N, C-alpha and C positions, 0 to 999 in steps of 0.2 A: 536687393541682393537675393531675396528668396526666389525670385523669378528665374535665376540662373539655374536653380535645381529642378524646376518644373520641366518635365519631359513632354508635355502636351504640345502639339503643333499650334502655332498662333492661329491658324484657320479654325481650330477647334475652340479655342478660348475666346477669340474676339467677338463672335456672334453673341455669346452670353454677356460679355461686358457691355456691348453696345445695346443689347436688348434691355438690360437693367438700367442703363443710362436713359434710354428712350422712355421707359415706363416712369422714371422719376421726373423727367422733363414734362411728360404728359400729365402727371399728377399735379404739378405746379401750374400748368397752362391756364386753368380756369381762374386763377388768382392774379394773373398778370395781364396788363393791357397789351394788346397786339394788333397790328394791322400792317399790311404790306401790299405792294403791287407786283404782279408777276411780269417784271420787265427784265431785260437782259442785265442791267446793272444790279439786279437783285439775284437772279438765278445763277449767273456765272460765278459770283463769289460763294454762294451757298454750295454749289457743286464742287468748287475748288476746296472748300473747307471740309466738306463731307468725304470726298474721295482722296485728295492728296494729303491734306493736313491730318485727317483722322486716320484713315485706313492705311494708306501707304507709309506714312510716318511711323505709325504703330508697328506695322510689319517690319520696317527697317530697324526700329528700336529693338524688337524681339530678336531679330537676326544678329544684330550687333551684340546683344547681351549673351546670346547663345554662343557666338563664335569668339568673342573677344574678352579682353581684360576689362573689368568693370570700371576701373579708374579711367581708362581711355574712353569708354563709352559715355560715362557721365561728364567727362571733360568736354565732349562735343557739344553739350548743352550751352556752353559759354559762346558758341558760334551764333546762337539764335538772335541776340540783339544786333550783332554786326550784319548778319544776313538780312534782317528786317530793315535795318538802316540802308543797306545797299539797294534793296528792292525799292524802298521809299525814294531813293535818289534816282534810280533808273526809271521807275514808273511815273512818279509825281514831280521829279526835279527838286525835291527838298534837300537842302544841304545840312550837314551836321555842324554843330558848334566845335570850335577847336578842342575844347576840353573832351568832348565826346570822341573825336578822332584819336586824341591821346589815349583815352580809355580803351578804345578798340585795339589800338596798337599794343597796349599792355596785355590785353586778353590774347592777342595773336602770339605775343612773346611767351606768355605763360603756356599756351598750347604747344608751342615749339619745344619748350622745356619738358612738357609731359610726354610728347611723342618722339623725343630724340632717342636714338639708339645708343645704348651704353658702350663706352669704349672697352676694347678688349684688353 
């Protein structure tokens, strides 16, 4: 909620946030086992996570916080599990259990209630 009052542009704030996060990750790197192969199955998801999920999603979040009602912005986080399940179905063909489908329906119904326009 405090971010709504910050007047700095996200392009000014994000490099510092990511630099601090990178330094913390690098500080813990010597204590963690790691190994990977530079294949497309590794590089493509890393690029997707770095650019789309991290940078673009954060810029979108800042834009929504700056322009919109905070309740509406935070309500959109409830779409993450449904979106992930939809991508899992589209990409890998995994189906959801009936209880999960009912839960996603309940989430969508709740979001409809949050985003409905009040009657005059």
